[in-house]
N, C-alpha and C positions, 0 to 999 in steps of 0.2 A: 727657548724662553728668553725673553728681554728682561734683564735684572739691572736695577740701578742700585748702587752701594755708595752711600755717603759716609765718608770716613775711610781713610787708607792706612790707618794705624795697624797695630797687630791683629786686632779682630778682623778688620776689612781685608787686610792682606791674606790672612788665613782663609777666608771665604772665598777670595778671588782665586787663590791657588787651586782650591778644591773645585771650582765651578767654571773656570775660564775655558776648559777644553770643550764643554757641551753646551754652553749658553752665550748669548750675546750680552756682554757686560759693559755698562758705563759706570765709571767711578768718579765721584765728586770730592774734591779735598782742596784746602787752601795751600797745601804744600807743593809748589811746583816741581821740585826735584824728586819727591816721592812719586808723583803722578808720571813723570818721565821714566823713572825706572820701571814702573808697572807697565807702562805703554810698551816699553822695549822688551820686557822679559815675558809678558803674557798676552800682549796684542789687544789690550782692552782700549775702549774709547774713554778718554778722560776729559773732565770739565773742571777748570780751576775756579774756585769760588766757595762761598759759604752755602752748605746744603740746606739751610733753612731760609734761603732767599728765593722767593718765587721766580724772580728773573733768572736766576742760575738754574734752576730745575727746568724751567721752560726752555732755556737755551740748550740744555742737554737732551731735550726731547721726552721728558718724563711721561707725557701723555700717552706714550706707546708702551710704557713698562708693564709687565706682567707681575713682577715681584719687586717691592722697594724696601731696602733695608737701610736703616740709619743706625750706624754703630760707632759713632764718634765718642769721646770721653765725657761729652757734655749731654746730660739728660735732656734740657730744655731744647737744645739744637735737634736732638733726635725726635722728640715728640712733636715739635713744630714742623719739622720736615715731613713726618708722616701725615699730620693733619692737612698740610697743604697738598700733599699728594693725593689724599682722599678726594679732594675737589679736582685737581688737575688731571688725575688718572683713576677714575672711579672704579675701574675693573682690576686695579692692581692690588695685590695682597701686601699690607704694610706691616713691617717688623721694626720694633725700636728696642735698642738696648738702653737700660736704665740702671742707675745705682741706688737712687733715693727710694727707700722702702715705701714712702707714701705714694710716689708715682706708680710703683708696682700695684699697690693695692686699688688705686684709682682706675688704672687700666683694666685690671681683672674684674672690677665691678662695672665695667662698661660705661664709665663716666667720661672717658675719652675714647674717640672712635679710632682706635688702633687694633689691628687684628691679633697681634702678638707681641708680648713684651718678654724680654729675658734679662735677668740680672746676673752679672759676672759674680757678685758677691754671694748671692743665694746659691747659684750653681756650684761654687766652690765650697760652700757650707755642706751642701747635700753630698758632695763627692767626699769630703772629709769625714762625715758621719758614716757613710758606708764603708769606707776603709777601716775606720776605727773598729767597726763591728766584725771584720773579717781579717783575722791575723794572716800575715804573709801576702795580703792583697796590694798590688800595686796600682790597680785601676779597677773600677767597678761600675756597672750600670744595671738597670733593670728594664725588662720589656714585658709586654702583654700584661699590664696591670700588676706587676710584680710576680707573675707566675714563673717567669724566665729570669735568672740572674746571670750576668756576664761578669767574670772575674778574671783578671790576668794575675797569676801567681808567680812569684819568684821562688824557685826551689833553692834553698840554702846550699852553697858549695859543700858544706859539711854533712849534708843529708846522707843517711844510710840507705842501702838498698833494702826493699821490703816488699810488701804485697802489691805496691803501685810503682814506686820509685825503682828504676833499674830493670823492670820487667817489660816484656812485650805487651803493647796495648791490648792485644787480643787475649792475653793470659792474665792481665792484671785484675785486682779486686777493686777497680775504680767504682765509685758510687753509681748504681744502676741508672738513676734519674738524672744523667748528665752525659755530656759529650765533649771530649777534647777537640777543639776546632783548629788549634794551632799550637806548634812547639817552636819557640824561637831560641836559637842556640848560636851564641857568638855573633848576634846580629843578623843571622840568616834563618829564614823560615823553613821549617820542616812539615811537610803535609802529614798529618797524624794517621798513617795507615796502620793496620793491625800489627805489622812487624816492627814498627818503631818503638823506641823506649823513651821514657822521661828520665833525664839524667840530672844529677846535681848541678846547679848553676844554670838550668834552663829557665826560661820563662814560658809558662803554659797558659793558654787562653781556654777557659772552660765555660760552657753554658750548662745550666742546671737549675734544679728546683732549689728552693731556699734551704731544705734540708740536706740536699746533695752537696750544695756549696759549704755548709757548715763541716760536713765530713771531709770534703777536700781540704778545707782549712786546717783541719786537725791532723790531716795527713802530711800537708806541706810544712805546717808550722810546728809539728810535733807536740800537738795538744795545748800549746800557748793559748791563753784567753786573755782579753782586755775587757774589764768590767765598766770602765769609764771614768777614771780619775785622770782628768785632762788639765794641762796648763796651757794657755793661749798667750803668746807674747805678741802684743800689739792690739790696741783697741780702737782701730779704725773701723770703718764699715765692713770690711771683710772679717775682721776678728769678731766684732759683735754678732754679725750674722751666723758665724760658725758657732759661737757661744749659745745663741738662741736655739739653734736646731738641736745642739747637743743636750741642753737643759731639758727640752721637750722629750728627749728620749731617755732621761733619767741619769745622765752623766753628772759627775761632780766636777765643777768648772772653776778654775782660778784664772783670772785675767790680769796680765802684767802690763801695765801702761805708764810711760814716763811722765806724760803731761798731767799736771795736777787737776786742771779744770776738766779734762777729758775723763780722768779716772772717776771724778765725783759724778759726772753725767752718767757714765756706765753703771756705777753703783746704784743710782736711782732708776735707770732703765731696766737693769737686770738684777733685782734684790736677791735672787736666788744664787747668783755667782759671788765669789769672793774676789774683790778687785784689790790688787797690790800695786802701789805707786812706786815704780822702779824701773830702770833701764832693762833688767833682765840680763845684763852682761857683766854683773859684778859676782865674782865667785863666792864671796861672803854672803851675799843675798840668796844665791842658790843653796848654800849650806844652811843658812838661818831658816828658810822657808821649806826646806827638805824638798826642793823641786825634784831631786833624783828619785824620790819615792813615787812620783806620778807614772802612770803607766804610758801616757802619750804626751808629747809636747808638740803644739802646733805654732808655727812661727809665721805671723801675718803682718809683720812691720812694712814699712813702705820701701825699704831699700833691700835689694837682694844681698848686698855685702853684710848688712846687719843681721839678716835672717841667717845667713850662712855661719857667721861667727857665733851667734847666740846658740844655734842648733848644735854646733860642734862642742861648744862649752857645755851644753846641757847633757850631751852624750858622755863627755868626760865625767860628769857628776852623777851618772847612772841612769839617766832616762833611757828606757830600752827601745823606744819607738818614737821617731821624729818624722814630722810632716811639715814641710816648708811651702808656702805660697810664694811662687816666684813671678817676676814681672817680666823678665827678658826669656824669650825662648831658649836661647843658648844656655841659660842658668840650670834648666832641667837636668841635663846631662852632667854639668859640673857639680851639682849638689848630689846627685845620686852616686856618682863615681867617688866622691869624697866621703861617703858613709852616711849621708842622710837617707833615711828609708825610702821616703816618698816625697817627690816635688811635684806640685800641681801648679799649672799656669791657668788662672781663671779665664784669661782671654781665648785660650784654645778651647776650654770647655764651652764657653759661650758661642764660639764659632761653630762647634759641633751641633748645638741646639738650633742654630739659625740655618745651617746648611741643608737640613732635611727638608726644608720647604721648597728646595729647588730640584729635589729628586722627582722621579715618577710619582704621580699622585697615589699610586698603590703602596708607596714606601711610607710607612708611618713613623719610622724612627730611624736615626743613623747614629752610630757610635764610632768614633775614631780612635785608633790605637797607634802606637809607635810613630808619633808626629805625623799622623795621617797617612802612614805607609799602608795601613789596613783599615777596613771598615766592617762593621756589623750592621746589617739592614734587616728591617722587619718589613717584608714584602708580601703582598697578597698575590697568590699564583693565579694566572689566567686559566680558564677552563680549557683553552684550545691548544695548550702546550704539549709537546711530545713527552715530557717528563711525567705527565699524569699517568697513573696506573702502573708504573714500572717499579719494582723493588729497588730499594736503595742500593742493594748489592750489584745491581745491573747499570746503575747510572754511570755516565762517563766520569772519568777522573780529570778534572779541570784544575784543581787547586782551590776550588770554591767548596766550601763545607757548609751543608745545612745541619745546624746544630740542634734546632728545636722546630717543632710544628704547633701552631695554634690552630685547632679544629673546633669550631663552635666556641664554646666557653672554656675549653680545657687545653692546657699546653702539655706536650710530651716530647720526649727526646728520642729520635728515631734510631732503629737498628736495622740490620740488613734486610729483614723480611718486611719492614714497613713500606708502604707506597703513599705517594702524594695523591690527594683528591682535589677536585675543583674547589676553588675558593679557600684553600688551605692558606694560612699565613705562615711563612717560613722565616726563621731567624738565621740568617746566613752570613758567614765569615768570607771575606774576600779581600784581594788587594785592592786598594783604592782606585788604582788606575783602570781596573776591570768593573767597577761598580755599575757604571751605566750599561755595559754589555751584560752583566748579570741581571740587571732589571729587565733587560729586553728578552733574555732566555727565559725568564720565569712568568 
């Protein structure tokens, strides 16, 4: 597939890293040095210039593109580039990254001819809302119209052995409508065969029904529940998007914003939320407003250093669960190693949404884990494959794990006696570097 990527920032670079091995990529950006690094490290074709310029796109050969992705930090550049491409390359699918909610609505209402739009702010808000609803979750996603939930749990180091923790998987009392698809221990992946055990400190990736995931959450989080008393630090677009999603789900929301004018704007925009005009980094303010009584604090300020300090301070004042929105990829590990419960990078989440369009057309959805070390794919199985009709207990062990099957309108979680049928959709966990091979095998 010939793919054009406009924008070589964090989103664009993540997309390029995920796709360069199997596709012919052309990257457009105004940064000469960044283009040079990408050309050297990934062997992509580069074009220096403004991606919303007709002449730049024509010079790069956009007329031959099959997929056109514009993911700069400027909404107008992305939309104009896609609209130009619609004329210059009519066969190409166009994808634009946007931040302005109005643009998102306009595109969804088909008032602009762009095939798909993705908002980093909205994707971050949805990710935060799912995590808040599942104690102990580090990352979540949903497949098959919500029938299949993917959750990466972190088992606390202090977890006591029980009916699931510390027992062989084949002997454990794990919820039936679920399947463990990976165990990550000390950075290394363990294939979850029946003799393996889930140990304290492990990260466990589970596919399951909504009910089963709630049971897993109670097992891993020892019955902790969060009912939705949330404080959001930072009233920018991301903070407001998070607040809006949480309010629609019934959470009680307080927003801390230091800029007086912006605080008043948010109060008018979200009258259900309580808006506090403050930096959020004053211990007296945290005590006075009883921030420590909140169940969750989300840090969505523009600077990682401020988010890190504010989150650490909130932890010291008693907030039990903290989520930080980070802007630099390396910050994710720094935050989590220093005690912040979850660090989310909206640009990585956005890349995940976009990358799926470059997969096999039978792949409906892609979810990335562990900095794109692993992927979960939703793939429709071809009728002529050798896997059809064989019991799962007899399938070859390759490290790829089929965690769920969608047959007709129903999803279920296979056990050893189950068999694949033609046109089944499978939700499969695999190493990212094997994803294309897995798609060919299915």
